[in-house]
C-alpha positions in Angstrom: 88.4 36.5 28.1 84.9 36.5 29.7 81.5 35.3 28.5 81.2 38.5 26.4 83.8 37.0 24.1 81.0 34.7 22.9 79.7 37.7 21.1 82.1 37.9 18.2 82.7 40.7 15.8 85.6 38.8 14.1 83.8 37.1 11.2 80.4 36.1 9.9 81.8 32.6 10.0 81.7 32.8 13.8 77.9 33.0 13.8 75.7 30.1 15.0 73.6 28.1 12.4 70.3 29.7 11.8 67.4 27.9 13.3 65.6 27.5 9.9 68.8 25.8 8.6 68.9 23.4 11.5 65.3 22.5 10.9 66.1 21.8 7.3 69.0 19.6 8.2 66.9 17.6 10.7 64.2 17.2 8.1 66.7 15.9 5.6 68.0 13.4 8.2 65.1 11.0 7.7 65.7 7.7 6.1 68.1 6.9 3.3 68.8 8.8 0.1 71.1 8.2 -2.8 74.5 9.9 -2.3 76.7 12.3 -4.4 73.8 14.6 -5.4 71.4 12.0 -6.8 68.7 12.9 -4.3 65.5 14.9 -4.1 67.0 17.7 -1.8 69.8 18.4 -4.4 67.3 18.5 -7.2 65.1 21.0 -5.4 68.1 23.1 -4.3 69.4 23.3 -7.8 66.0 24.4 -9.0 65.9 27.1 -6.3 69.3 28.4 -7.5 68.1 28.4 -11.1 65.1 30.4 -10.1 67.5 33.1 -9.0 70.1 32.9 -11.7 68.4 31.4 -14.8 67.7 27.9 -16.1 71.1 27.6 -17.8 72.9 27.8 -14.5 75.2 24.8 -13.8 75.3 24.1 -10.0 78.0 22.2 -8.1 77.8 22.2 -4.3 81.0 22.2 -2.3 82.0 22.1 1.4 83.6 25.5 1.8 84.7 28.7 0.1 88.3 27.9 -0.6 87.2 24.6 -2.2 84.6 26.4 -4.3 87.1 28.9 -5.5 89.7 26.2 -6.3 87.3 23.9 -8.0 85.6 26.5 -10.2 88.8 28.1 -11.3 90.6 24.9 -11.8 87.8 23.8 -14.1 88.6 26.4 -16.7 92.4 26.9 -16.3 95.4 25.2 -17.9 98.5 25.1 -15.7 100.3 27.8 -17.8 97.3 30.1 -17.3 96.9 32.7 -14.6 94.2 34.5 -12.6 94.3 38.2 -12.2 93.0 39.2 -8.8 93.1 42.1 -6.3 96.0 41.8 -3.8 93.4 41.8 -1.1 91.4 39.0 -2.5 90.7 36.0 -0.3 92.0 33.8 -3.1 95.4 35.6 -2.7 95.6 36.3 1.0 93.7 33.6 2.9 93.6 30.4 0.9 97.2 29.2 1.6 98.1 29.1 -2.1 95.4 26.4 -2.6 94.7 27.2 -6.2 98.4 27.3 -7.2 99.1 24.0 -5.4 96.1 22.2 -6.9 96.0 23.6 -10.5 99.5 24.8 -11.1 98.0 28.1 -12.2 99.4 31.3 -10.8 97.4 34.0 -9.1 98.8 37.4 -10.1 97.9 40.0 -7.4 97.0 43.6 -8.5 97.3 46.4 -6.0 94.2 48.5 -5.6 93.2 50.9 -2.9 89.7 49.7 -2.5 89.9 46.0 -3.3 88.1 46.4 -6.7 89.4 45.8 -10.1 88.9 48.1 -13.1 89.8 47.6 -16.7 92.6 50.1 -16.2 94.1 47.8 -13.5 94.0 44.8 -15.7 95.1 46.3 -19.0 98.9 46.5 -18.2 99.0 42.8 -17.4 97.6 42.0 -20.9 100.3 43.9 -22.7 103.2 42.2 -21.1 104.6 38.7 -21.1 103.1 37.0 -24.2 106.0 34.7 -24.7 106.7 31.2 -23.2 108.4 32.7 -20.1 105.2 34.1 -18.6 101.9 32.7 -17.3 99.0 33.7 -19.6 96.0 35.6 -18.0 92.9 33.7 -18.4 90.5 34.6 -15.6 89.7 37.8 -13.7 88.6 37.0 -10.1 86.7 39.5 -8.1 84.8 39.5 -4.8 81.3 40.9 -4.2 81.3 42.3 -1.6 85.1 42.9 -1.5 87.4 42.0 1.4 87.6 45.6 2.1 83.9 46.0 2.5 83.2 47.7 -0.8 80.7 47.0 -3.6 80.8 46.8 -7.4 77.9 48.7 -8.9 76.2 47.0 -11.7 77.7 49.5 -14.2 81.2 48.7 -13.0 80.5 45.0 -13.3 79.3 45.3 -16.8 82.3 47.4 -17.8 84.7 45.0 -16.3 83.1 41.9 -17.8 82.8 43.4 -21.2 86.5 44.4 -21.1 87.4 40.9 -20.0 85.4 39.1 -22.6 86.8 41.4 -25.4 90.2 40.1 -24.2 89.3 36.5 -24.1 89.2 36.4 -20.3 86.6 34.8 -18.0 85.2 36.5 -14.9 84.9 34.6 -11.7 83.2 36.1 -8.7 83.8 35.1 -5.1 80.3 35.5 -3.7 80.9 34.5 -0.1 79.0 37.7 0.8 77.0 38.1 -2.4 73.8 38.1 -0.4 75.0 41.1 1.6 76.0 42.9 -1.6 72.7 42.3 -3.4 70.6 43.5 -0.4 72.9 46.6 -0.1 72.3 47.4 -3.7 68.6 46.6 -3.5 69.0 44.3 -6.5 68.1 40.5 -7.2 71.0 38.1 -7.1 71.1 37.6 -10.9 71.4 41.4 -11.5 74.8 41.6 -9.8 76.0 38.3 -11.4 74.9 36.7 -14.5 73.1 39.7 -15.9 76.2 41.8 -15.5 78.3 39.3 -17.5 79.9 37.2 -14.7 80.9 33.7 -16.0 81.3 31.9 -12.7 80.1 32.5 -9.2 80.8 30.9 -5.9 77.5 31.4 -4.1 78.1 31.8 -0.4 76.1 30.0 2.3 78.4 29.7 5.4 78.6 33.4 6.1 74.8 33.8 5.8 73.4 31.3 8.3 74.4 27.9 7.0 76.4 25.3 8.9 78.6 24.6 6.0 78.4 24.6 2.1 78.9 26.8 -0.9 77.7 26.4 -4.5 79.6 26.9 -7.7 77.5 28.4 -10.4 78.5 28.4 -14.1 76.4 30.7 -16.3 75.4 29.8 -19.7 78.5 28.4 -21.4 78.5 24.6 -21.1 82.0 24.3 -22.4 83.3 26.3 -19.4 81.8 23.7 -17.0 82.7 20.6 -18.8 85.5 19.7 -16.4 83.7 20.8 -13.3 82.2 17.5 -12.1 85.6 15.8 -12.4 87.6 18.7 -10.8 85.1 18.8 -7.9 85.8 15.1 -7.3 89.5 15.5 -7.6 89.6 18.5 -5.3 87.8 16.5 -2.6 84.6 18.7 -2.7 82.2 16.0 -3.8 80.0 15.3 -0.8 78.8 11.8 -0.4 75.8 12.9 1.7 75.1 16.0 -0.5 71.6 16.3 0.7 72.8 18.0 3.8 74.4 20.8 1.9 71.5 21.0 -0.6 68.8 21.1 2.1 70.4 24.1 3.6 70.5 26.0 0.3 66.9 25.0 -0.4 65.9 26.6 2.9 68.1 29.7 2.5 66.8 30.5 -1.0 63.2 29.9 -0.3 60.8 32.6 1.1 63.4 35.3 1.1 65.4 33.9 4.0 68.8 34.8 2.4 67.6 38.3 2.0 66.4 38.8 5.6 69.6 37.4 7.1 71.8 39.6 4.9 69.6 42.7 5.5 69.9 42.1 9.2 73.7 41.8 9.1 74.0 44.9 7.1 71.7 46.8 9.4 73.7 45.8 12.4 76.9 47.1 10.7 75.2 50.4 10.1 74.0 50.6 13.7 77.6 50.0 14.8 78.8 52.7 12.5 76.4 55.1 14.0 77.5 54.2 17.5 81.3 54.4 17.0 81.9 57.2 14.5 81.4 59.9 17.1 83.7 58.1 19.7 86.8 60.2 20.2 89.9 58.1 19.2 88.0 56.0 16.7 88.3 56.8 12.9 86.2 54.8 10.5 88.5 54.2 7.5 86.2 52.8 4.8 82.6 53.3 3.6 80.2 50.9 5.4 78.3 49.3 2.5 77.5 45.8 3.9 78.3 44.1 7.2 81.9 45.2 7.8 83.2 48.3 9.7 86.8 49.2 9.4 88.4 51.6 11.8 91.7 52.7 13.4 92.2 53.2 17.1 94.9 53.1 19.7 96.7 49.7 20.1 96.1 49.8 23.9 92.5 50.4 23.4 92.3 47.5 20.9 93.8 45.2 23.6 91.3 46.3 26.2 88.3 45.6 23.9 89.7 42.3 22.9 89.6 41.2 26.5 85.8 41.2 26.1 85.0 40.9 22.4 86.7 38.9 19.8 87.7 40.7 16.4 90.6 40.8 14.1 93.3 43.4 13.6 93.1 43.8 9.8 96.3 45.9 9.3 98.6 45.7 12.3 100.8 48.6 10.9 98.1 51.3 11.3 96.5 49.6 13.3 93.2 49.0 11.4 90.6 46.7 12.8 87.7 45.0 11.1 84.3 44.5 12.9 81.9 42.1 11.3 78.2 41.6 12.0 76.1 38.7 10.9 72.5 37.3 10.8 72.5 36.7 14.6 74.1 39.9 15.8 71.6 41.8 18.0 71.1 45.4 18.7 72.1 44.8 22.2 75.3 43.2 21.1 76.2 46.2 19.0 75.3 48.7 21.8 77.3 46.7 24.4 80.3 46.5 22.0 80.1 50.3 21.3 80.1 51.0 25.0 83.1 48.8 25.5 84.9 50.7 22.7 84.0 54.1 24.2 85.3 53.0 27.6 88.5 51.6 26.2 89.3 54.7 24.2 88.4 57.0 27.0 91.0 55.3 29.2 93.7 56.8 27.0 92.2 60.3 26.9 
């Protein structure tokens, strides 16, 4: 692979750290500060998060997304209880069974065509298995945006959360790309989370310019987060030098930085869509709502493109690829990538 491979369309995790975040880290790296979150940076970052989600928000910083999912869910689950999640959920497919190993609680995958859950998807799992032989559903876990690039509209979220609450279920949202979703929907962060009825959120940072770090947010019910400080410690997500996670979130959530990064990532995906959808041999397979483009093309073309640009084959059987953009993707990157795709597919014509 040549130097073009440094321009990745594989994941927003592959992006560099945003310069404003680097500056925030360097500024925090001055002198001593009390550890484990008892510092001024953490206090300010929590205040920033509460400005977006409300004063009743409980905030717990973690190192990464898997840790945030595991710690948040484990805080509200008993070992005999289960999580209902789409079969495509990161929790189910890309976290190596972390929740099940750590908490003993089962993830029950639900097949959906678009990676979204609706009350009609959940209801059958509430009718069956109420005796001692079956794990009991307790949490519905959804992703916003979904792993298939889709979005929940606010009305869909409210309907799902109301149904869950009527059936004594909590709703946890994996918000690794919540910034991209909120920008795409032209809504504030709280409108697509707490105001829609979500009980817990993992607020993403790593995919939106941070070096590392996510934040667990509990909304409104103190009883739900009573175990969270202790579970975060037991799950090895309590950062001794927490100021270096908090300082990043303070920078990200100040002056609209999170919004600008996400808007740019989304715009680059739209640009890529416009460039590739007319290329013979490329079929875009899913609506482009955020910063992901899914498409099918010839296997040989995929191999040729991957000699120059890194990306993942999402479904090898089709084959379907996933192309991701991020805060640092440039228009020139997109155009070069599209030209490479066109040349690779033309070779098979």
